[in-house]
C-alpha positions in Angstrom: 98.8 76.9 135.7 96.8 73.8 134.7 96.8 71.8 131.9 94.3 69.2 131.3 93.7 66.5 128.6 91.7 67.9 125.7 88.5 66.0 125.5 87.8 62.8 122.8 84.8 63.5 122.1 83.7 60.1 123.5 81.2 59.4 125.7 81.8 58.2 128.7 82.6 54.5 129.6 82.2 53.7 125.6 86.9 52.8 126.0 86.2 50.4 128.5 83.0 48.8 125.9 86.0 48.8 123.3 86.5 44.8 122.0 90.2 46.6 121.4 90.8 47.9 124.7 89.4 44.9 126.4 92.3 42.9 124.2 94.8 45.3 125.1 93.9 44.9 128.7 94.1 41.1 128.4 97.4 41.2 127.0 99.2 43.7 129.4 97.6 40.8 132.1 99.4 38.0 130.7 102.6 40.3 129.9 102.3 41.2 133.7 101.5 37.1 134.6 105.0 36.1 132.9 107.2 39.1 135.0 105.9 37.8 137.4 106.7 34.7 136.7 109.9 35.4 135.2 111.3 37.6 137.9 110.4 35.0 141.0 112.4 32.2 138.8 115.7 34.9 138.8 115.4 36.5 142.2 114.7 40.0 140.9 112.3 41.8 138.8 112.8 41.6 135.3 111.0 44.6 134.5 108.4 45.0 132.5 109.9 46.2 129.1 112.2 42.8 129.5 109.1 40.6 130.0 106.9 42.6 127.5 109.2 41.3 125.0 110.2 37.8 126.4 106.6 37.6 126.3 106.2 38.9 122.9 108.9 36.8 121.3 107.7 33.3 122.9 104.1 33.6 123.7 102.4 35.8 122.2 101.4 34.2 118.8 100.2 31.1 120.7 97.8 33.4 122.9 96.4 35.4 120.3 95.0 31.7 118.1 93.8 30.5 121.6 91.8 33.5 122.0 90.7 33.6 118.5 89.7 30.2 118.5 88.2 30.5 122.4 86.1 33.3 120.6 85.1 31.4 117.2 83.9 28.8 119.0 
């Protein structure tokens, strides 16, 4: 039996043009950078979840503020 995802009814590419989706991807990139930096510091892969929690608690608010100020100027 073959399973397929239900059609979203959205035109192709609409997700990629969404500002919300672009923000999600930018945030994910920052988390992955944080994961790499923190893993290098301790000498092993800390994992995505640990990096996510650490980045959110330490950096997310200021990152979002800087993104907001960039779009306003």
